[in-house]
C-alpha positions as CSV (number, residue, x, y, z in Angstrom):
1,M,10.5,28.6,-1.8
2,K,10.2,25.1,-2.3
3,F,9.2,21.9,-0.4
4,V,9.7,18.7,-0.7
5,V,7.3,16.1,0.4
6,F,9.0,12.9,1.5
7,T,7.1,9.9,2.1
8,L,7.5,6.7,3.8
9,G,5.0,4.0,3.9
10,C,1.6,2.5,1.9
11,K,-0.1,4.0,-1.4
12,V,-2.3,5.4,1.5
13,N,0.6,7.6,2.4
14,K,1.8,8.4,-0.9
15,Y,-1.7,9.5,-2.2
16,E,-2.1,11.8,0.8
17,S,1.5,13.0,0.0
18,C,0.6,13.9,-4.0
19,A,-2.6,16.0,-2.4
20,M,-0.3,18.0,-0.4
21,M,2.1,18.7,-3.1
22,R,-1.0,19.8,-5.1
23,K,-2.2,22.0,-2.7
24,L,1.3,23.4,-2.4
25,A,1.8,24.2,-5.5
26,D,-1.8,25.5,-6.0
27,N,-0.9,28.1,-3.4
28,G,2.6,29.1,-5.3
29,F,5.4,27.4,-4.0
30,E,7.8,24.9,-6.1
31,V,7.0,21.3,-5.1
32,S,9.1,17.5,-5.5
33,D,8.9,14.4,-4.1
34,K,12.6,13.9,-4.7
35,L,15.1,13.9,-1.7
36,E,16.9,17.0,-3.1
37,Y,17.5,20.3,-1.7
38,A,14.6,22.4,-0.5
39,D,14.0,25.0,2.0
40,A,11.5,22.9,3.4
41,Y,10.7,19.3,4.1
42,I,7.4,17.5,4.8
43,I,8.4,13.5,6.4
44,N,4.8,11.6,5.6
45,T,5.8,8.8,8.2
46,C,5.1,5.2,8.4
47,S,4.3,3.0,11.8
48,V,3.4,-0.1,10.7
49,T,6.5,-1.9,11.9
50,A,9.3,-1.2,14.3
51,E,11.6,-0.9,11.4
52,A,9.1,2.2,9.8
53,D,9.3,4.3,12.9
54,K,13.3,4.0,12.6
55,K,13.1,4.9,9.1
56,S,10.8,7.6,10.1
57,R,13.0,9.3,12.7
58,Q,15.9,8.4,10.5
59,A,14.3,10.5,7.4
60,V,15.0,13.7,9.4
61,S,18.8,13.3,8.7
62,R,18.5,12.7,5.4
63,V,16.8,15.7,4.3
64,L,18.8,17.6,6.4
65,K,21.8,16.4,4.2
66,H,20.5,18.2,1.0
67,N,19.9,21.4,3.3
68,P,21.2,21.2,7.1
69,N,19.1,24.9,7.7
70,A,15.7,23.7,5.8
71,M,12.5,23.6,7.9
72,V,11.4,20.1,8.7
73,Y,7.8,19.6,9.2
74,I,6.4,16.0,10.4
75,M,3.0,13.9,10.0
76,G,1.6,11.0,9.5
77,C,1.5,7.5,11.5
78,S,4.5,7.6,13.5
79,S,4.4,10.9,15.0
80,Q,0.7,10.0,15.8
81,N,2.1,6.9,17.9
82,D,5.0,8.5,19.5
83,F,5.5,12.5,18.8
84,M,8.2,12.3,21.4
85,Q,10.6,10.2,19.4
86,F,10.8,13.3,16.7
87,A,10.7,16.4,18.9
88,G,14.2,16.2,20.3
89,K,15.4,16.3,16.8
90,P,17.1,19.8,14.6
91,N,15.3,21.8,12.7
92,I,11.5,20.6,13.5
93,R,8.9,23.1,13.4
94,L,5.8,21.1,13.6
95,I,4.8,17.6,14.4
96,S,1.1,16.8,13.6
97,G,-0.2,13.4,13.2
98,T,-2.6,10.9,10.5
99,A,-5.8,13.3,10.6
100,S,-6.2,16.3,8.6
101,K,-3.1,16.1,6.9
102,C,-4.2,18.7,4.1
103,D,-5.1,21.2,6.6
104,M,-2.1,21.3,8.6
105,L,-0.4,23.0,5.4
106,D,-2.5,26.1,6.2
107,N,-0.2,26.3,9.4
108,I,3.1,25.6,7.8
109,M,1.9,28.0,4.4
110,S,1.3,30.6,7.4
111,G,4.2,30.3,9.3
112,I,3.2,29.9,12.7
113,T,5.4,27.5,13.3
114,P,8.2,29.1,15.7
115,L,11.8,27.3,15.7
116,N,12.6,27.0,19.1
117,E,9.1,25.8,20.5
118,P,7.5,23.2,17.5
119,P,4.0,22.9,17.8
120,C,2.6,19.6,18.6
121,L,-0.5,19.2,16.8
122,I,-2.1,16.0,16.7
123,A,-5.3,16.4,15.9
124,E,-8.3,14.0,16.7
125,L,-9.2,11.1,14.6
126,P,-12.1,11.5,12.1
127,K,-15.3,9.8,12.1
128,R,-16.0,10.9,8.8
129,Y,-14.2,10.4,5.5
130,E,-11.8,13.4,5.1
131,G,-11.9,14.6,1.9
132,E,-8.4,16.0,0.1
133,P,-7.4,18.3,-3.1
134,I,-7.0,15.7,-6.3
135,P,-3.3,14.8,-6.4
136,F,-1.0,16.2,-9.5
137,P,-1.6,13.8,-12.4
138,A,0.0,10.4,-12.2
139,K,3.4,9.8,-13.5
140,T,2.6,6.3,-14.3
141,R,-0.2,4.3,-12.3
142,G,-2.7,6.9,-11.1
143,L,-3.5,6.3,-7.3
144,I,-7.2,6.8,-5.9
145,K,-7.9,6.5,-1.9
146,V,-11.6,5.7,-1.6
147,Q,-11.3,4.7,2.1
148,D,-9.4,5.2,5.5
149,G,-9.2,3.7,8.6
150,C,-10.0,-0.1,10.1
151,N,-12.1,-1.7,12.4
152,N,-10.5,-5.2,12.0
153,F,-8.1,-4.6,14.8
154,C,-5.7,-7.6,14.3
155,S,-3.7,-8.4,17.4
156,Y,-0.4,-7.6,15.6
157,C,-1.6,-4.4,14.4
158,I,-1.1,-1.1,15.6
159,I,-2.7,0.9,12.4
160,P,-6.2,0.9,13.4
161,Y,-5.8,2.8,17.1
162,L,-3.4,5.4,14.4
163,R,-5.7,6.1,11.6
164,G,-9.0,5.3,13.5
165,R,-12.4,3.8,12.4
166,S,-13.2,2.6,8.9
167,R,-14.8,5.4,7.0
168,S,-15.2,5.4,3.2
169,R,-15.6,8.1,0.6
170,D,-18.7,8.5,-1.6
171,I,-18.8,7.2,-4.8
172,D,-19.4,10.4,-6.8
173,S,-16.4,11.8,-5.5
174,I,-14.5,8.9,-6.5
175,L,-15.7,8.3,-9.8
176,E,-15.1,12.6,-10.6
177,E,-11.8,12.1,-9.7
178,A,-11.6,8.9,-11.7
179,K,-12.5,10.4,-14.8
180,I,-10.1,13.4,-14.2
181,Q,-6.9,10.9,-14.0
182,A,-7.9,8.8,-16.6
183,E,-6.8,11.6,-19.0
184,Y,-3.4,11.5,-17.9
185,T,-2.9,7.5,-17.1
186,K,-4.3,4.2,-18.6
187,E,-4.4,2.1,-14.9
188,L,-6.1,3.7,-11.5
189,V,-5.0,1.9,-8.5
190,I,-8.0,2.0,-5.8
191,T,-6.4,2.1,-2.5
192,G,-7.2,2.7,1.2
193,I,-6.2,1.0,4.7
194,N,-9.4,-1.4,4.8
195,I,-10.4,-1.4,0.6
196,S,-12.7,-4.4,1.9
197,A,-14.7,-2.1,4.5
198,Y,-15.5,-0.3,1.8
199,G,-19.1,1.4,2.0
200,K,-20.0,-0.5,5.0
201,D,-20.6,3.3,7.0
202,I,-22.4,4.9,3.8
203,G,-24.8,2.0,3.0
204,S,-22.8,0.8,0.0
205,S,-20.2,-1.4,-1.0
206,L,-17.3,-2.7,-2.8
207,S,-19.0,-4.5,-5.7
208,D,-21.2,-0.7,-5.9
209,L,-18.1,0.9,-6.5
210,V,-16.9,-1.2,-8.9
211,R,-19.9,-1.1,-11.0
212,A,-19.5,2.9,-11.1
213,L,-15.7,2.6,-11.7
214,S,-16.9,0.4,-15.1
215,E,-17.5,3.9,-16.8
216,V,-14.1,4.9,-16.6
217,G,-12.1,3.8,-19.5
218,V,-9.0,2.4,-18.4
219,R,-7.8,-0.6,-16.4
220,K,-8.4,-0.6,-12.7
221,R,-6.7,-2.8,-10.2
222,F,-7.0,-3.3,-6.3
223,G,-4.2,-2.3,-4.0
224,S,-4.9,-5.2,-1.3
225,L,-8.2,-7.3,-0.1
226,E,-9.3,-9.3,2.3
227,C,-10.5,-12.4,1.5
228,E,-13.9,-12.4,3.1
229,V,-14.9,-9.8,0.6
230,I,-14.5,-12.0,-2.1
231,D,-17.8,-13.1,-3.4
232,E,-19.2,-14.2,-7.2
233,K,-21.1,-11.0,-7.0
234,L,-17.9,-8.8,-6.7
235,L,-15.7,-10.8,-9.2
236,S,-18.3,-10.6,-11.6
237,E,-18.8,-6.9,-11.4
238,M,-15.0,-6.7,-11.2
239,K,-14.8,-8.8,-14.8
240,N,-17.3,-6.9,-16.7
241,G,-15.9,-3.6,-15.2
242,G,-12.3,-3.5,-16.6
243,F,-10.5,-4.7,-13.3
244,C,-7.5,-6.2,-13.4
245,D,-6.9,-10.2,-12.7
246,H,-4.6,-9.0,-9.7
247,F,-6.0,-9.8,-6.6
248,H,-3.6,-9.2,-3.3
249,L,-4.9,-11.1,-0.4
250,S,-3.2,-10.9,2.9
251,L,-2.7,-14.4,4.3
252,Q,-0.7,-13.4,7.6
253,S,-0.4,-17.3,8.5
254,G,-1.2,-20.9,6.6
255,S,-2.6,-22.2,10.3
256,D,-6.0,-21.3,11.6
257,S,-4.8,-20.9,15.7
258,V,-2.3,-18.9,14.5
259,L,-4.9,-16.8,12.3
260,K,-7.4,-17.0,15.4
261,A,-4.7,-15.5,17.9
262,M,-4.1,-12.8,15.3
263,N,-8.0,-12.2,15.5
264,R,-7.8,-12.9,11.7
265,K,-11.6,-12.9,10.4
266,Y,-11.2,-16.2,8.2
267,D,-9.7,-19.7,8.4
268,G,-7.4,-21.6,6.1
269,K,-10.4,-23.2,4.0
270,T,-12.1,-20.0,3.9
271,Y,-9.2,-18.0,2.1
272,M,-8.2,-21.0,0.0
273,D,-12.1,-21.3,-1.2
274,K,-11.8,-17.8,-2.0
275,V,-8.6,-18.4,-4.1
276,D,-10.5,-21.1,-5.9
277,L,-13.9,-18.7,-6.4
278,I,-11.0,-16.3,-8.0
279,R,-9.3,-18.9,-10.6
280,K,-12.7,-19.8,-11.8
281,F,-13.9,-16.3,-13.0
282,F,-9.9,-15.2,-13.9
283,P,-7.8,-18.4,-14.4
284,D,-4.8,-16.4,-15.1
285,A,-5.1,-14.4,-12.3
286,G,-2.1,-13.2,-10.3
287,I,-2.6,-13.8,-6.5
288,T,-0.1,-12.4,-4.3
289,T,-0.2,-12.3,-0.6
290,D,1.8,-11.2,3.0
291,I,2.6,-13.7,5.4
292,I,4.0,-12.7,9.0
293,C,6.7,-15.3,10.5
294,G,7.1,-15.9,14.2
295,F,4.1,-14.5,15.1
296,P,3.7,-15.0,19.2
297,T,2.6,-18.4,20.2
298,E,3.9,-19.6,16.8
299,T,5.0,-23.2,17.0
300,A,6.9,-25.0,14.9
301,E,3.9,-27.2,13.9
302,N,1.8,-23.8,13.1
303,H,5.1,-22.6,10.8
304,R,4.5,-26.5,9.2
305,E,1.2,-25.8,8.1
306,T,1.9,-22.6,6.5
307,V,4.6,-23.9,4.5
308,D,2.2,-26.4,3.6
309,F,-0.2,-24.0,2.6
310,V,1.9,-21.6,0.5
311,R,2.8,-24.6,-1.3
312,R,-0.9,-25.8,-1.9
313,A,-2.2,-21.9,-2.8
314,A,0.4,-21.3,-5.7
315,F,0.8,-17.7,-5.1
316,S,2.4,-15.5,-8.1
317,D,4.1,-13.5,-5.5
318,G,4.2,-12.3,-1.9
319,H,5.7,-9.9,0.9
320,V,6.9,-11.9,3.7
321,F,7.9,-10.0,7.2
322,V,9.0,-10.9,10.5
323,Y,6.5,-10.3,13.1
324,S,7.5,-6.7,14.7
325,K,6.0,-6.2,18.3
326,R,4.0,-3.2,18.7
327,D,3.9,-1.7,22.3
328,G,-0.1,-0.9,22.7
329,T,-1.4,-4.4,20.6
330,P,-3.0,-7.7,22.3
331,A,-0.1,-9.9,20.7
332,A,2.6,-7.6,22.2
333,K,1.6,-9.1,25.6
334,L,2.0,-12.5,24.5
335,P,4.8,-14.9,24.8
336,Q,7.2,-14.0,22.0
337,V,9.2,-16.3,19.5
338,E,13.0,-16.3,19.4
339,S,14.4,-13.2,16.8
340,S,16.7,-16.2,15.1
341,E,13.3,-18.6,14.9
342,K,11.8,-16.0,13.5
343,E,14.4,-15.1,10.6
344,S,14.8,-18.6,9.9
345,R,11.0,-19.1,9.1
346,A,10.7,-16.1,7.1
347,A,13.7,-17.2,5.1
348,E,12.1,-20.8,4.3
349,I,8.5,-19.1,3.2
350,S,10.7,-16.4,1.1
351,A,12.3,-19.1,-0.9
352,L,8.9,-21.3,-1.3
353,I,7.2,-17.7,-2.2
354,A,10.1,-17.3,-5.1
355,Q,10.1,-20.9,-6.3
356,S,6.3,-20.3,-6.5
357,K,6.8,-16.8,-8.4
358,K,9.1,-18.5,-10.8
359,N,6.5,-21.3,-11.8
360,F,3.9,-18.6,-12.4
361,L,6.2,-17.0,-14.4
362,S,7.7,-20.0,-16.4
363,Q,4.1,-21.3,-17.0
364,R,3.0,-18.1,-18.9
365,T,6.0,-17.8,-21.2
366,G,5.0,-17.4,-25.0
367,K,1.7,-15.8,-24.2
368,V,0.6,-12.1,-25.1
369,Y,-0.5,-9.6,-22.4
370,P,-1.2,-6.3,-23.0
371,V,1.4,-4.2,-20.4
372,Y,0.9,-0.7,-19.4
373,L,4.7,0.5,-20.0
374,E,5.3,2.8,-17.2
375,D,9.2,3.6,-16.8
376,I,13.0,2.9,-17.7
377,E,14.9,0.6,-16.5
378,D,18.4,-0.7,-17.5
379,G,17.6,1.1,-20.6
380,M,14.4,-0.9,-21.1
381,T,10.9,0.2,-20.6
382,V,9.3,-1.3,-17.7
383,G,5.7,-1.9,-17.2
384,Y,3.0,-4.8,-15.7
385,T,0.4,-7.1,-16.8
386,S,-3.0,-7.4,-15.8
387,N,-2.1,-10.2,-13.7
388,Y,1.1,-8.2,-12.3
389,I,4.0,-9.9,-14.0
390,K,6.8,-7.3,-14.8
391,T,8.1,-6.9,-17.8
392,Y,11.1,-5.5,-19.4
393,S,10.7,-4.5,-23.0
394,A,13.6,-3.0,-25.3
395,S,11.3,-1.7,-27.8
396,G,8.5,-0.9,-25.9
397,K,7.3,3.1,-25.2
398,E,6.8,5.1,-21.9
399,K,3.3,5.3,-20.8
400,E,1.8,3.3,-23.6
401,M,0.0,0.2,-23.6
402,A,1.3,-2.3,-25.2
403,N,0.8,-6.0,-26.4
404,L,3.8,-8.1,-25.6
405,K,5.2,-11.8,-25.7
406,L,6.5,-12.9,-22.4
407,G,9.8,-14.3,-22.6
408,E,12.3,-15.6,-19.9
409,I,12.6,-14.7,-16.6
410,Y,14.5,-11.3,-16.2
411,K,15.2,-9.5,-12.6
412,E,11.9,-9.1,-11.4
413,G,9.7,-10.2,-14.2
414,V,10.5,-11.3,-17.6
415,K,11.9,-10.0,-21.1
416,A,8.9,-9.1,-23.3
417,Y,8.9,-8.5,-27.0
418,E,6.7,-7.1,-29.3
């Protein structure tokens, strides 16, 4: 019997899907993460935006195109948020949420999932970190989940309600997995729902984790951080511990009044001070970000403040989002910005980010970087520098670390040469 585990959303979902694939394979099933023919499909859903919910619902139709008679199992944030949106869809055998994903496989594998009455097993959100099987070895960069949940409750975000409170994985368990994954990959990506909260619930800290991982002899990078966690201790540990000089710091807005309405825990000056501190320790750092445009109550002047902030910060890249109303969050009750205005503001910020990225790449032409070559695209080997510049090499070898000189801008990055 063959399972496909289809994943939507974040790196944490991807990690959890890989752990489920490992458990299925260990129990004798054929598994894949590609949309192809299978007897059964597990859809690991996302609910970070309304569009993510829509894609999660559409995934049912997508998998059934490959096998109209397949058994379909739903889990993840979207079903945690609203399981009824999946209840009437064809071939659904089970609907669960974000908790105990790997444990739900026991129900699936035991066959207690009748077609005519799909059980809805939305478990209580856990208070402590749930362990998962160590995922399949990484095909490229290895993911390691170190934390789950979030206590921030940003006014626009529904994820804390779906993932629960922040809970950290113990360092010994992380280190054990990191050493295993390091046998198959040359780079590890540390991921979680809110990595910056790591350790607060178990008497540890992110700096402690970085120090422990320094004994794992491969390149490491963080998936995403909040600016408040950046300090000299953490940056020093990262510099000495083989961590990449790439920092994804979610900004969301360059306006202090909007940040306050968002219930973010910093202001613009604090964020910019952290950017300056990063560049003091890592002068060549790539600093990427997330920005939400058209947040409720955001005025034209607030938007101009974000425009000015983006220009000053000189980001190496970024993700720009149009605000997505999420029922159940405080921001959903605030006066909303017109859709056309949100789109216009997002287009302007996107253009600024694109120019900032172009400047970042141009300033590094001719420099030599170690690049972890991961995949093949357009007949070239594709990889990333430590500061997260995507490179395209005509001569590099897949799954190797190579010293490459950066050349002209190409597609999403640069061409690189030995």
